[in-house]
N, C-alpha and C positions, 0 to 999 in steps of 0.2 A: 150709623151702623152699614147699611146698604152703601153708603156713599164712600167711605173708606174701603167696605172689598173694592169695588169696582176702580177705585184709585188705586189701590196697587194690585188690583190685573191689568190698570194702564201701563203704574210703573216696570209691572215686569213685562209684558210687550216690547213697550221702546228699551227695556235693558234686551233685551233679545235681537229686539233688532240693531241696536247699535252694535250688539256683540259679534252679528252676523257678516255686519257691511266693515269693521272692523279684522274681521280675520280675516276678509274674502280680499280686502283690500292686501292685509298684509302678503298673504299669498301668493296676491299678481304681483305685487314688488319682487318677493324672494324667485319667483320663478319667471317671471321674466327677468333677471336677473340673473340667473341660472342658462336659461336657453339662451343671452347673448353670452355668456362670462364672463360678466361684471358682478364681479365680487362687492362692488362697495351698494349695486342693488342689493344684493341677496342679503348684507347686513341689515341696510335700509329697511328689507320688510321683517326681520327678523327682530329690530330694535322697535318698530312698532310694535310688534302683536306683546311683546315683552314689554313693552313701558302700558299699553295700554293694562295688563294682568296685574302691573302693579299697581296701577292709579285704580281699580277692581280693589285688590287686597285693602287696602287706605280706603275707599268709600266701604264698602264692609265691613272694615274695624269699626270707623264713628258712627256707623248706621245699626251696630251692636251697641254700643254703649249710649247709644241714645236710643236704644228698643225702637230703633221703625225698621223701615221694610226694606228685607236684606233683600242680598242674590242669594240665590240660589248653592248648593254647592255642588250641586252637581255639573252647572256653570264656569263656577269656578276653575274644578275638574279637565270641563273642558278646554277651556281656552288655555290650561297647560299640559292638555294632550296634544292639544294644535298648532303648538311652536311658543305659547310663553310660559313655561316652565320656570325658565332661569325668574320671569319679571314675580312669577309667583312663589317661589321660592325664596327671595328675595326680601319680598311684602311680609313673607312668614317671620325673617329674621328680624326683618325691622319694626314691624308692628306688633310681634307678636302675636299672630292672628293663627287661628288652625295650626296652630302646635302641640296640641294635644288628639287630633283627629286622627285615625290609626291609616286613613284612606290618602289623606295629603302627605305624613311622613312616608310612605309606603310606595305609591305613585309620582309622586314630586321629583323625586331623586331618580324612579325607575325614566321619566319624564326625558329627562334634562339629559342623563347618558345617550338615548335614542334621538334626542336636537343633537347634542353635540357628535353624533356620528354620521350623520345623515350633513350636517353644516361642513363639517371633515372631506366628505364623499363629494359631498356638490362643489367644492376647492379648487379639487382635480379633474 
């Protein structure tokens, strides 16, 4: 039993580390594009974070079906709020995952609108 708990804690630590690294990389690319005025870099940063969010939704859905270690809802919402809302939204629709959770139904569309405004503003 002790091994299972330590294995879950290690997976959670790995997830948090990877999440933070990928979010940081996506934002660095996005901000670099914003400061240089290059929209392709901005788009690359945006797509990076959203693909990661989509992959996390896929992984969490598979983990739920196998009753394996899950990704915390707070992590999914953080990623959605920090640039991955479109990926989370597509994952909700594509994998039918988290579609009954009020938190996701409320916050993901709000995050999408906020991020669309930010992208539109940074384009000009």
